[in-house]
Biopython code that builds the backbone (N, CA, C, O; Angstrom):
import numpy as np
from Bio.PDB.StructureBuilder import StructureBuilder

atoms = [
    (1, "MET", "N", (31.503, -41.496, -40.157)),
    (1, "MET", "CA", (30.970, -41.816, -41.614)),
    (1, "MET", "C", (29.733, -40.338, -41.285)),
    (1, "MET", "O", (29.623, -39.957, -40.120)),
    (2, "VAL", "N", (29.124, -39.827, -42.103)),
    (2, "VAL", "CA", (28.476, -38.821, -42.712)),
    (2, "VAL", "C", (27.142, -39.520, -42.919)),
    (2, "VAL", "O", (26.969, -40.583, -43.515)),
    (3, "PRO", "N", (25.984, -38.553, -42.179)),
    (3, "PRO", "CA", (25.111, -39.219, -42.374)),
    (3, "PRO", "C", (24.157, -38.936, -43.397)),
    (3, "PRO", "O", (23.968, -37.726, -43.522)),
    (4, "SER", "N", (23.383, -39.776, -44.299)),
    (4, "SER", "CA", (23.158, -39.940, -45.343)),
    (4, "SER", "C", (21.742, -38.650, -45.090)),
    (4, "SER", "O", (21.177, -38.411, -44.023)),
    (5, "GLY", "N", (21.524, -38.125, -46.189)),
    (5, "GLY", "CA", (20.363, -36.839, -46.526)),
    (5, "GLY", "C", (19.160, -37.222, -45.549)),
    (5, "GLY", "O", (18.811, -36.450, -44.655)),
    (6, "SER", "N", (18.613, -38.317, -45.743)),
    (6, "SER", "CA", (17.672, -38.848, -44.850)),
    (6, "SER", "C", (17.768, -38.835, -43.463)),
    (6, "SER", "O", (16.810, -38.366, -42.848)),
    (7, "GLU", "N", (18.798, -39.283, -42.796)),
    (7, "GLU", "CA", (19.596, -39.206, -41.329)),
    (7, "GLU", "C", (19.668, -37.623, -41.062)),
    (7, "GLU", "O", (18.931, -37.169, -40.187)),
    (8, "GLY", "N", (20.703, -36.575, -41.927)),
    (8, "GLY", "CA", (20.483, -35.618, -41.803)),
    (8, "GLY", "C", (19.757, -34.749, -41.380)),
    (8, "GLY", "O", (19.994, -33.853, -40.569)),
    (9, "ASP", "N", (18.616, -35.067, -42.069)),
    (9, "ASP", "CA", (17.434, -34.449, -41.958)),
    (9, "ASP", "C", (16.382, -34.246, -40.533)),
    (9, "ASP", "O", (15.817, -33.357, -39.895)),
    (10, "LEU", "N", (16.539, -35.477, -40.548)),
    (10, "LEU", "CA", (15.919, -35.694, -39.522)),
    (10, "LEU", "C", (16.999, -35.669, -37.715)),
    (10, "LEU", "O", (16.582, -35.955, -36.593)),
    (11, "HIS", "N", (17.963, -35.357, -38.008)),
    (11, "HIS", "CA", (19.127, -34.635, -36.934)),
    (11, "HIS", "C", (18.297, -32.872, -37.516)),
    (11, "HIS", "O", (17.539, -32.151, -36.866)),
    (12, "GLN", "N", (18.581, -32.770, -38.254)),
    (12, "GLN", "CA", (18.457, -31.359, -37.953)),
    (12, "GLN", "C", (17.496, -31.238, -37.505)),
    (12, "GLN", "O", (17.431, -30.428, -36.580)),
    (13, "LEU", "N", (15.840, -32.207, -38.046)),
    (13, "LEU", "CA", (14.594, -31.596, -37.265)),
    (13, "LEU", "C", (14.403, -32.378, -36.047)),
    (13, "LEU", "O", (13.287, -32.802, -35.747)),
    (14, "MET", "N", (15.443, -32.592, -35.327)),
    (14, "MET", "CA", (15.732, -33.049, -33.705)),
    (14, "MET", "C", (16.301, -31.648, -32.751)),
    (14, "MET", "O", (16.047, -31.202, -31.632)),
    (15, "ASP", "N", (17.083, -31.315, -33.740)),
    (15, "ASP", "CA", (18.163, -30.031, -33.142)),
    (15, "ASP", "C", (17.412, -28.738, -33.314)),
    (15, "ASP", "O", (17.823, -27.781, -32.659)),
    (16, "GLN", "N", (16.130, -28.533, -34.281)),
    (16, "GLN", "CA", (15.291, -27.514, -34.039)),
    (16, "GLN", "C", (14.432, -27.635, -33.085)),
    (16, "GLN", "O", (14.252, -26.668, -32.345)),
    (17, "ARG", "N", (13.720, -28.820, -32.886)),
    (17, "ARG", "CA", (12.682, -29.410, -31.864)),
    (17, "ARG", "C", (13.190, -29.065, -30.582)),
    (17, "ARG", "O", (12.533, -28.275, -29.903)),
    (18, "LYS", "N", (14.435, -29.608, -30.070)),
    (18, "LYS", "CA", (15.346, -29.218, -28.371)),
    (18, "LYS", "C", (15.275, -28.006, -29.126)),
    (18, "LYS", "O", (14.094, -27.679, -29.245)),
    (19, "ARG", "N", (16.266, -26.992, -29.834)),
    (19, "ARG", "CA", (16.344, -25.712, -29.466)),
    (19, "ARG", "C", (14.902, -24.893, -29.180)),
    (19, "ARG", "O", (14.786, -23.913, -28.444)),
    (20, "LYS", "N", (13.972, -25.462, -29.850)),
    (20, "LYS", "CA", (12.435, -24.933, -29.496)),
    (20, "LYS", "C", (12.035, -24.840, -28.158)),
    (20, "LYS", "O", (11.590, -23.901, -27.499)),
    (21, "ARG", "N", (12.356, -26.337, -27.820)),
    (21, "ARG", "CA", (11.790, -27.056, -26.607)),
    (21, "ARG", "C", (12.689, -26.364, -25.375)),
    (21, "ARG", "O", (12.328, -26.361, -24.198)),
    (22, "MET", "N", (14.010, -25.740, -25.910)),
    (22, "MET", "CA", (14.999, -25.141, -24.445)),
    (22, "MET", "C", (14.390, -23.008, -24.340)),
    (22, "MET", "O", (14.468, -22.104, -23.508)),
    (23, "LYS", "N", (14.021, -23.132, -25.290)),
    (23, "LYS", "CA", (13.879, -22.070, -25.732)),
    (23, "LYS", "C", (12.105, -21.840, -25.330)),
    (23, "LYS", "O", (12.099, -20.782, -25.959)),
    (24, "SER", "N", (10.936, -21.926, -24.924)),
    (24, "SER", "CA", (9.888, -22.863, -24.452)),
    (24, "SER", "C", (10.151, -23.069, -22.843)),
    (24, "SER", "O", (9.456, -22.608, -21.938)),
    (25, "ASN", "N", (11.196, -23.785, -22.728)),
    (25, "ASN", "CA", (11.341, -24.165, -21.275)),
    (25, "ASN", "C", (11.917, -22.693, -20.028)),
    (25, "ASN", "O", (11.694, -22.555, -18.826)),
    (26, "ARG", "N", (12.898, -21.595, -21.267)),
    (26, "ARG", "CA", (13.597, -20.457, -20.442)),
    (26, "ARG", "C", (12.434, -19.646, -20.608)),
    (26, "ARG", "O", (12.346, -18.708, -19.815)),
    (27, "GLU", "N", (11.587, -19.771, -21.386)),
    (27, "GLU", "CA", (10.619, -18.601, -21.108)),
    (27, "GLU", "C", (9.984, -18.799, -19.823)),
    (27, "GLU", "O", (10.099, -18.157, -18.780)),
    (28, "SER", "N", (9.204, -19.943, -20.141)),
    (28, "SER", "CA", (8.551, -20.887, -19.126)),
    (28, "SER", "C", (9.104, -20.525, -17.461)),
    (28, "SER", "O", (8.501, -19.897, -16.590)),
    (29, "ALA", "N", (10.053, -20.976, -17.423)),
    (29, "ALA", "CA", (10.727, -20.711, -16.222)),
    (29, "ALA", "C", (10.350, -18.860, -15.855)),
    (29, "ALA", "O", (9.545, -18.313, -15.100)),
    (30, "ARG", "N", (11.710, -18.190, -17.119)),
    (30, "ARG", "CA", (10.948, -16.952, -16.412)),
    (30, "ARG", "C", (9.757, -15.990, -16.452)),
    (30, "ARG", "O", (9.656, -14.811, -16.113)),
    (31, "SER", "N", (8.860, -16.891, -16.987)),
    (31, "SER", "CA", (7.407, -16.543, -16.530)),
    (31, "SER", "C", (7.210, -16.783, -14.917)),
    (31, "SER", "O", (7.017, -16.044, -13.952)),
    (32, "SER", "N", (7.333, -17.958, -15.088)),
    (32, "SER", "CA", (7.096, -18.319, -13.488)),
    (32, "SER", "C", (8.029, -17.470, -12.768)),
    (32, "SER", "O", (7.540, -16.340, -12.795)),
    (33, "ARG", "N", (9.086, -17.457, -12.163)),
    (33, "ARG", "CA", (10.153, -16.690, -11.619)),
    (33, "ARG", "C", (9.160, -15.298, -11.404)),
    (33, "ARG", "O", (8.699, -15.243, -10.264)),
    (34, "MET", "N", (8.879, -14.511, -12.032)),
    (34, "MET", "CA", (8.011, -12.699, -12.567)),
    (34, "MET", "C", (6.496, -12.846, -11.839)),
    (34, "MET", "O", (5.757, -11.952, -11.424)),
    (35, "ARG", "N", (6.260, -14.702, -11.841)),
    (35, "ARG", "CA", (4.772, -14.408, -11.439)),
    (35, "ARG", "C", (4.632, -14.613, -9.974)),
    (35, "ARG", "O", (3.552, -14.390, -9.426)),
    (36, "LYS", "N", (6.209, -15.243, -8.967)),
    (36, "LYS", "CA", (6.484, -15.480, -7.859)),
    (36, "LYS", "C", (7.478, -14.074, -7.051)),
    (36, "LYS", "O", (8.082, -14.017, -5.980)),
    (37, "GLN", "N", (7.262, -13.048, -8.198)),
    (37, "GLN", "CA", (7.666, -12.208, -7.752)),
    (37, "GLN", "C", (6.850, -11.753, -7.222)),
    (37, "GLN", "O", (6.696, -11.627, -6.007)),
    (38, "LYS", "N", (6.032, -11.355, -8.290)),
    (38, "LYS", "CA", (4.995, -10.150, -8.051)),
    (38, "LYS", "C", (3.944, -10.730, -6.680)),
    (38, "LYS", "O", (3.237, -10.117, -5.880)),
    (39, "HIS", "N", (4.209, -12.022, -6.850)),
    (39, "HIS", "CA", (3.012, -12.767, -5.355)),
    (39, "HIS", "C", (3.790, -12.133, -4.639)),
    (39, "HIS", "O", (3.367, -10.990, -4.463)),
    (40, "ALA", "N", (4.698, -12.322, -4.157)),
    (40, "ALA", "CA", (6.001, -11.736, -3.143)),
    (40, "ALA", "C", (5.303, -9.948, -2.753)),
    (40, "ALA", "O", (4.763, -9.575, -1.711)),
    (41, "GLU", "N", (5.593, -9.129, -4.056)),
    (41, "GLU", "CA", (5.412, -7.924, -3.834)),
    (41, "GLU", "C", (3.818, -7.703, -3.696)),
    (41, "GLU", "O", (3.488, -6.544, -3.445)),
    (42, "ASN", "N", (3.081, -8.381, -3.788)),
    (42, "ASN", "CA", (1.305, -8.250, -3.033)),
    (42, "ASN", "C", (1.455, -8.790, -1.951)),
    (42, "ASN", "O", (0.816, -8.035, -1.218)),
    (43, "SER", "N", (1.907, -9.683, -1.237)),
    (43, "SER", "CA", (1.850, -10.176, -0.402)),
    (43, "SER", "C", (2.306, -8.767, 0.629)),
    (43, "SER", "O", (1.409, -8.371, 1.374)),
    (44, "VAL", "N", (3.677, -8.008, 0.686)),
    (44, "VAL", "CA", (4.494, -7.270, 0.935)),
    (44, "VAL", "C", (3.366, -5.972, 1.418)),
    (44, "VAL", "O", (3.525, -5.447, 2.520)),
    (45, "LEU", "N", (2.234, -5.519, 0.496)),
    (45, "LEU", "CA", (1.509, -4.579, -0.874)),
    (45, "LEU", "C", (0.228, -4.812, 0.720)),
    (45, "LEU", "O", (0.021, -3.888, 1.506)),
    (46, "ARG", "N", (-0.386, -6.092, 0.841)),
    (46, "ARG", "CA", (-1.531, -6.462, 1.572)),
    (46, "ARG", "C", (-0.163, -6.287, 2.875)),
    (46, "ARG", "O", (-0.516, -5.159, 3.217)),
    (47, "ALA", "N", (0.481, -6.438, 3.353)),
    (47, "ALA", "CA", (0.350, -6.547, 4.996)),
    (47, "ALA", "C", (0.773, -5.098, 5.191)),
    (47, "ALA", "O", (0.510, -4.713, 6.330)),
    (48, "GLN", "N", (1.400, -4.101, 4.352)),
    (48, "GLN", "CA", (2.124, -2.285, 5.147)),
    (48, "GLN", "C", (-0.024, -2.044, 4.732)),
    (48, "GLN", "O", (-0.779, -1.468, 5.516)),
    (49, "MET", "N", (-0.334, -2.468, 3.806)),
    (49, "MET", "CA", (-2.143, -1.867, 4.034)),
    (49, "MET", "C", (-2.875, -2.435, 5.164)),
    (49, "MET", "O", (-3.516, -1.728, 5.941)),
    (50, "MET", "N", (-2.779, -3.787, 5.269)),
    (50, "MET", "CA", (-3.591, -4.123, 6.804)),
    (50, "MET", "C", (-2.602, -3.119, 7.947)),
    (50, "MET", "O", (-3.024, -2.641, 9.000)),
    (51, "GLU", "N", (-1.267, -2.983, 7.415)),
    (51, "GLU", "CA", (-0.907, -1.924, 8.940)),
    (51, "GLU", "C", (-1.433, -0.529, 8.938)),
    (51, "GLU", "O", (-2.077, -0.054, 9.873)),
    (52, "LEU", "N", (-1.144, 0.067, 7.906)),
    (52, "LEU", "CA", (-1.821, 1.452, 7.873)),
    (52, "LEU", "C", (-3.488, 1.367, 7.677)),
    (52, "LEU", "O", (-4.168, 2.259, 7.169)),
    (53, "SER", "N", (-3.899, 0.316, 8.103)),
    (53, "SER", "CA", (-5.515, 0.500, 7.936)),
    (53, "SER", "C", (-5.898, 0.179, 9.243)),
    (53, "SER", "O", (-7.070, 0.283, 9.606)),
    (54, "GLN", "N", (-4.951, -0.222, 10.013)),
    (54, "GLN", "CA", (-4.806, -0.218, 11.472)),
    (54, "GLN", "C", (-5.009, 0.778, 12.430)),
    (54, "GLN", "O", (-5.645, 0.913, 13.476)),
    (55, "ARG", "N", (-3.737, 1.880, 11.238)),
    (55, "ARG", "CA", (-3.485, 2.922, 12.121)),
    (55, "ARG", "C", (-4.306, 4.148, 11.975)),
    (55, "ARG", "O", (-4.110, 5.148, 12.666)),
    (56, "LEU", "N", (-5.510, 4.035, 10.792)),
    (56, "LEU", "CA", (-5.678, 4.768, 10.315)),
    (56, "LEU", "C", (-6.360, 4.773, 11.548)),
    (56, "LEU", "O", (-6.293, 5.684, 12.373)),
    (57, "GLU", "N", (-7.522, 2.946, 11.741)),
    (57, "GLU", "CA", (-8.391, 3.200, 12.925)),
    (57, "GLU", "C", (-8.558, 3.638, 13.732)),
    (57, "GLU", "O", (-9.449, 4.404, 14.100)),
    (58, "SER", "N", (-6.951, 2.866, 14.593)),
    (58, "SER", "CA", (-6.353, 3.921, 15.646)),
    (58, "SER", "C", (-7.075, 5.200, 15.699)),
    (58, "SER", "O", (-8.093, 5.602, 16.263)),
    (59, "LEU", "N", (-6.017, 5.793, 14.757)),
    (59, "LEU", "CA", (-6.174, 7.138, 14.403)),
    (59, "LEU", "C", (-7.546, 7.942, 14.506)),
    (59, "LEU", "O", (-7.368, 9.108, 14.859)),
    (60, "ASN", "N", (-9.201, 7.498, 14.222)),
    (60, "ASN", "CA", (-9.948, 7.229, 14.169)),
    (60, "ASN", "C", (-10.491, 7.245, 15.245)),
    (60, "ASN", "O", (-11.309, 8.037, 15.715)),
    (61, "GLN", "N", (-10.028, 6.348, 15.653)),
    (61, "GLN", "CA", (-10.916, 5.569, 17.574)),
    (61, "GLN", "C", (-10.146, 7.160, 18.582)),
    (61, "GLN", "O", (-10.952, 7.807, 19.251)),
    (62, "ILE", "N", (-9.095, 7.479, 18.577)),
    (62, "ILE", "CA", (-8.480, 8.573, 19.197)),
    (62, "ILE", "C", (-8.999, 9.807, 19.073)),
    (62, "ILE", "O", (-9.385, 10.557, 19.970)),
    (63, "LEU", "N", (-8.980, 10.063, 17.307)),
    (63, "LEU", "CA", (-10.132, 11.327, 17.645)),
    (63, "LEU", "C", (-11.773, 11.687, 17.731)),
    (63, "LEU", "O", (-12.448, 12.687, 17.486)),
    (64, "HIS", "N", (-12.039, 10.348, 18.206)),
    (64, "HIS", "CA", (-13.384, 9.941, 18.694)),
    (64, "HIS", "C", (-13.481, 10.764, 19.871)),
    (64, "HIS", "O", (-14.207, 11.666, 20.288)),
    (65, "CYS", "N", (-12.383, 10.053, 20.281)),
    (65, "CYS", "CA", (-12.457, 10.209, 21.962)),
    (65, "CYS", "C", (-12.712, 11.531, 22.380)),
    (65, "CYS", "O", (-13.558, 12.031, 23.122)),
    (66, "LEU", "N", (-11.480, 12.109, 21.514)),
    (66, "LEU", "CA", (-11.063, 13.400, 21.701)),
    (66, "LEU", "C", (-12.266, 14.576, 21.521)),
    (66, "LEU", "O", (-12.611, 15.526, 22.224)),
    (67, "ASN", "N", (-12.709, 14.060, 20.290)),
    (67, "ASN", "CA", (-13.593, 14.773, 20.017)),
    (67, "ASN", "C", (-15.103, 15.131, 20.779)),
    (67, "ASN", "O", (-15.607, 16.232, 21.001)),
    (68, "ASN", "N", (-15.746, 13.388, 21.163)),
    (68, "ASN", "CA", (-16.420, 13.591, 22.642)),
    (68, "ASN", "C", (-15.553, 14.299, 24.078)),
    (68, "ASN", "O", (-16.341, 14.851, 24.845)),
    (69, "TRP", "N", (-14.417, 14.341, 24.423)),
    (69, "TRP", "CA", (-14.063, 14.762, 25.128)),
    (69, "TRP", "C", (-14.114, 16.284, 25.346)),
    (69, "TRP", "O", (-14.271, 16.857, 26.424)),
    (70, "VAL", "N", (-13.955, 16.836, 24.132)),
    (70, "VAL", "CA", (-13.752, 17.969, 23.931)),
    (70, "VAL", "C", (-15.808, 18.797, 24.239)),
    (70, "VAL", "O", (-16.106, 19.722, 24.995)),
    (71, "TYR", "N", (-16.556, 18.147, 23.512)),
    (71, "TYR", "CA", (-18.099, 18.168, 22.990)),
    (71, "TYR", "C", (-18.001, 18.242, 24.594)),
    (71, "TYR", "O", (-18.230, 19.358, 25.061)),
    (72, "GLU", "N", (-17.667, 17.127, 25.584)),
    (72, "GLU", "CA", (-18.426, 17.334, 26.773)),
    (72, "GLU", "C", (-17.677, 18.153, 27.395)),
    (72, "GLU", "O", (-18.539, 18.798, 27.993)),
    (73, "SER", "N", (-16.276, 18.796, 27.822)),
    (73, "SER", "CA", (-15.716, 19.810, 28.384)),
    (73, "SER", "C", (-16.346, 20.944, 28.192)),
    (73, "SER", "O", (-16.691, 21.622, 29.160)),
    (74, "GLU", "N", (-16.581, 21.306, 26.989)),
    (74, "GLU", "CA", (-17.465, 22.422, 26.450)),
    (74, "GLU", "C", (-19.132, 22.709, 26.869)),
    (74, "GLU", "O", (-19.534, 23.868, 26.762)),
    (75, "GLY", "N", (-20.126, 21.592, 27.363)),
    (75, "GLY", "CA", (-20.823, 21.471, 27.134)),
    (75, "GLY", "C", (-21.588, 21.268, 25.780)),
    (75, "GLY", "O", (-22.712, 21.759, 25.886)),
    (76, "PHE", "N", (-21.442, 20.893, 24.940)),
    (76, "PHE", "CA", (-21.602, 20.805, 23.938)),
    (76, "PHE", "C", (-22.580, 19.613, 23.724)),
    (76, "PHE", "O", (-22.578, 18.956, 24.764)),
    (77, "GLU", "N", (-23.500, 19.012, 22.704)),
    (77, "GLU", "CA", (-24.393, 18.132, 22.733)),
    (77, "GLU", "C", (-23.253, 17.002, 21.707)),
    (77, "GLU", "O", (-22.436, 17.460, 20.908)),
    (78, "THR", "N", (-23.439, 15.581, 21.955)),
    (78, "THR", "CA", (-22.760, 15.194, 21.284)),
    (78, "THR", "C", (-23.221, 14.722, 19.875)),
    (78, "THR", "O", (-22.547, 14.225, 18.973)),
    (79, "SER", "N", (-25.227, 15.156, 19.953)),
    (79, "SER", "CA", (-25.600, 14.916, 18.847)),
    (79, "SER", "C", (-25.570, 15.876, 17.922)),
    (79, "SER", "O", (-26.295, 15.778, 16.932)),
    (80, "ASP", "N", (-24.763, 16.908, 18.090)),
    (80, "ASP", "CA", (-24.334, 18.144, 17.704)),
    (80, "ASP", "C", (-23.919, 17.446, 15.951)),
    (80, "ASP", "O", (-23.036, 16.611, 15.754)),
    (81, "GLU", "N", (-24.901, 18.113, 14.762)),
    (81, "GLU", "CA", (-24.334, 17.447, 13.758)),
    (81, "GLU", "C", (-23.398, 18.085, 12.777)),
    (81, "GLU", "O", (-22.832, 17.615, 11.790)),
    (82, "SER", "N", (-23.381, 19.601, 13.452)),
    (82, "SER", "CA", (-22.218, 20.322, 12.267)),
    (82, "SER", "C", (-21.015, 19.956, 13.229)),
    (82, "SER", "O", (-20.046, 20.695, 13.053)),
    (83, "PHE", "N", (-20.905, 19.320, 13.870)),
    (83, "PHE", "CA", (-19.029, 19.067, 14.292)),
    (83, "PHE", "C", (-19.212, 18.008, 13.160)),
    (83, "PHE", "O", (-19.065, 18.338, 11.983)),
    (84, "THR", "N", (-19.538, 16.716, 13.528)),
    (84, "THR", "CA", (-19.710, 16.008, 12.184)),
    (84, "THR", "C", (-19.034, 16.423, 10.902)),
    (84, "THR", "O", (-18.256, 15.680, 10.302)),
    (85, "THR", "N", (-19.334, 17.543, 10.534)),
    (85, "THR", "CA", (-19.575, 18.109, 9.075)),
    (85, "THR", "C", (-17.918, 18.799, 8.717)),
    (85, "THR", "O", (-17.012, 18.663, 7.895)),
    (86, "ASN", "N", (-18.311, 19.729, 10.135)),
    (86, "ASN", "CA", (-16.865, 20.561, 10.431)),
    (86, "ASN", "C", (-16.079, 20.717, 12.016)),
    (86, "ASN", "O", (-16.125, 21.620, 12.851)),
    (87, "PRO", "N", (-15.624, 19.886, 11.997)),
    (87, "PRO", "CA", (-14.429, 19.474, 13.505)),
    (87, "PRO", "C", (-13.791, 20.619, 13.489)),
    (87, "PRO", "O", (-12.893, 20.773, 14.316)),
    (88, "PHE", "N", (-14.040, 21.474, 12.736)),
    (88, "PHE", "CA", (-13.448, 22.643, 12.927)),
    (88, "PHE", "C", (-14.597, 24.094, 13.592)),
    (88, "PHE", "O", (-14.463, 25.309, 13.738)),
    (89, "ASN", "N", (-15.442, 23.312, 13.783)),
    (89, "ASN", "CA", (-16.541, 24.781, 13.986)),
    (89, "ASN", "C", (-16.947, 25.323, 15.590)),
    (89, "ASN", "O", (-17.775, 26.215, 15.774)),
    (90, "ILE", "N", (-16.124, 24.537, 16.839)),
    (90, "ILE", "CA", (-16.301, 24.680, 17.940)),
    (90, "ILE", "C", (-15.221, 26.057, 18.338)),
    (90, "ILE", "O", (-14.059, 26.255, 17.984)),
    (91, "PRO", "N", (-16.085, 26.833, 19.164)),
    (91, "PRO", "CA", (-15.315, 28.329, 18.557)),
    (91, "PRO", "C", (-14.216, 28.350, 19.295)),
    (91, "PRO", "O", (-13.757, 29.446, 18.972)),
    (92, "HIS", "N", (-13.460, 27.891, 20.079)),
    (92, "HIS", "CA", (-11.974, 27.691, 20.942)),
    (92, "HIS", "C", (-11.462, 27.696, 20.214)),
    (92, "HIS", "O", (-10.745, 28.696, 20.251)),
    (93, "LEU", "N", (-11.175, 26.724, 18.771)),
    (93, "LEU", "CA", (-10.064, 26.183, 17.676)),
    (93, "LEU", "C", (-10.438, 26.851, 16.692)),
    (93, "LEU", "O", (-10.203, 26.294, 15.619)),
    (94, "ASN", "N", (-10.918, 27.808, 16.630)),
    (94, "ASN", "CA", (-11.270, 28.956, 15.080)),
    (94, "ASN", "C", (-10.398, 30.071, 15.855)),
    (94, "ASN", "O", (-10.096, 30.974, 15.075)),
    (95, "GLN", "N", (-9.862, 30.291, 17.272)),
    (95, "GLN", "CA", (-9.980, 31.288, 17.542)),
    (95, "GLN", "C", (-8.227, 31.688, 16.789)),
    (95, "GLN", "O", (-7.934, 30.752, 16.045)),
    (96, "PRO", "N", (-7.642, 32.245, 16.799)),
    (96, "PRO", "CA", (-6.186, 33.170, 16.416)),
    (96, "PRO", "C", (-5.136, 32.291, 17.337)),
    (96, "PRO", "O", (-5.618, 32.157, 18.462)),
    (97, "ILE", "N", (-4.165, 31.808, 17.241)),
    (97, "ILE", "CA", (-2.926, 31.648, 18.350)),
    (97, "ILE", "C", (-1.913, 32.786, 18.369)),
    (97, "ILE", "O", (-0.998, 33.135, 17.623)),
    (98, "MET", "N", (-2.426, 33.223, 19.501)),
    (98, "MET", "CA", (-1.793, 34.614, 19.334)),
    (98, "MET", "C", (0.020, 34.908, 20.018)),
    (98, "MET", "O", (0.145, 34.204, 21.020)),
    (99, "ALA", "N", (1.125, 35.590, 19.772)),
    (99, "ALA", "CA", (2.110, 34.882, 20.431)),
    (99, "ALA", "C", (3.194, 36.074, 20.132)),
    (99, "ALA", "O", (3.548, 36.512, 19.037)),
    (100, "SER", "N", (3.499, 36.359, 21.095)),
    (100, "SER", "CA", (4.956, 37.437, 21.137)),
    (100, "SER", "C", (6.372, 37.221, 21.347)),
    (100, "SER", "O", (6.876, 36.248, 21.908)),
    (101, "ALA", "N", (7.130, 38.495, 20.707)),
    (101, "ALA", "CA", (8.602, 37.769, 21.116)),
    (101, "ALA", "C", (8.448, 37.531, 22.325)),
    (101, "ALA", "O", (8.491, 36.406, 22.822)),
    (102, "ASP", "N", (8.157, 39.093, 23.213)),
    (102, "ASP", "CA", (8.372, 39.264, 25.010)),
    (102, "ASP", "C", (7.735, 37.935, 25.850)),
    (102, "ASP", "O", (8.183, 37.840, 26.993)),
    (103, "MET", "N", (6.504, 36.624, 25.349)),
    (103, "MET", "CA", (6.129, 35.467, 25.759)),
    (103, "MET", "C", (7.450, 34.321, 25.350)),
    (103, "MET", "O", (7.960, 33.436, 26.037)),
    (104, "MET", "N", (7.700, 34.721, 24.100)),
    (104, "MET", "CA", (8.822, 33.599, 23.527)),
    (104, "MET", "C", (9.692, 33.391, 25.077)),
    (104, "MET", "O", (9.642, 32.241, 25.511)),
    (105, "PHE", "N", (10.193, 34.044, 25.623)),
    (105, "PHE", "CA", (11.445, 34.314, 26.861)),
    (105, "PHE", "C", (11.004, 34.634, 27.777)),
    (105, "PHE", "O", (11.803, 35.357, 28.373)),
    (106, "GLU", "N", (9.897, 34.482, 28.422)),
    (106, "GLU", "CA", (9.175, 33.979, 30.283)),
    (106, "GLU", "C", (9.237, 32.787, 30.576)),
    (106, "GLU", "O", (9.179, 32.354, 31.727)),
    (107, "TYR", "N", (9.375, 32.061, 29.470)),
    (107, "TYR", "CA", (9.839, 30.106, 29.630)),
    (107, "TYR", "C", (11.254, 29.855, 29.473)),
    (107, "TYR", "O", (11.689, 28.706, 29.546)),
]
sb = StructureBuilder()
sb.init_structure("model")
sb.init_model(0)
sb.init_chain("A")
sb.init_seg("    ")
for serial, (resi, resn, name, xyz) in enumerate(atoms, 1):
    if name == "N":
        sb.init_residue(resn, " ", resi, " ")
    sb.init_atom(name, np.array(xyz, "f"), 0.0, 1.0, " ", f" {name:<3s}", serial, name[0])
structure = sb.get_structure()
């Protein structure tokens, strides 16, 4: 039996709505997957940032200790402002390193 005009139109309308709904669901699922992927990427980046921040803090602490050690061993005051603006302003650190081929074979 072939559907009559109004039944055929209704069937066609339902098929259109079904296709539209399926397309919308596919787009929604794709969008949801992309959000989840970006969330995972953000989590990884956040963890990497935390690790790098901790490493930087550790290096800054080491540098602070070394700076204090250099000051104390050279008799500099730790409150010297020039060192904080230019840490390589210490006299012995500004001297060139001298080396010759003769020196290399002594060891």
